[in-house]
C-alpha positions as CSV (number, residue, x, y, z in Angstrom):
1,M,104.5,95.4,99.5
2,A,108.3,95.1,99.6
3,S,108.7,98.8,98.8
4,E,106.3,99.6,101.7
5,D,108.6,97.6,104.0
6,R,111.6,99.3,102.6
7,S,110.2,102.8,103.2
8,D,109.2,101.8,106.7
9,W,112.7,100.9,107.8
10,R,114.1,103.8,106.0
11,E,111.8,106.2,107.7
12,L,112.8,104.7,111.1
13,C,116.4,105.2,110.1
14,K,115.7,108.9,109.5
15,Q,114.1,109.1,112.9
16,A,117.0,107.3,114.6
17,A,119.6,109.6,112.9
18,V,118.2,112.6,114.9
19,E,117.0,110.9,118.1
20,T,118.6,112.2,121.2
21,D,116.8,110.0,123.8
22,L,118.9,106.8,124.2
23,S,115.9,104.6,125.1
24,K,114.0,105.7,122.1
25,L,117.0,105.2,119.9
26,L,117.4,101.7,121.1
27,E,113.7,101.0,120.4
28,L,114.0,102.4,116.9
29,T,117.2,100.4,116.3
30,A,115.5,97.2,117.4
31,E,112.5,97.8,115.1
32,I,114.8,98.6,112.2
33,I,116.6,95.3,112.7
34,R,113.4,93.4,113.0
35,L,112.0,94.8,109.8
36,I,115.2,94.1,107.9
37,D,115.4,90.6,109.3
38,E,111.8,90.0,108.2
39,Q,112.6,91.3,104.7
40,R,115.7,89.0,104.4
41,A,113.7,86.0,105.5
42,R,111.2,86.3,102.6
43,P,112.0,84.2,99.5
44,V,113.2,86.3,96.6
45,Q,110.7,86.4,93.8
46,I,112.2,86.5,90.3
47,A,110.1,88.0,87.5
48,M,110.2,86.2,84.2
């Protein structure tokens, strides 16, 4: 699941890199930040 989240925000970053509409760029940026914040809030699982 973590790799799925990672690819989600990376895909949004690709879209933001070429977005020319400022409103859409702001929406993409907000979503990227939200996804990264969610990922950081999850406890780290250490495989043993």
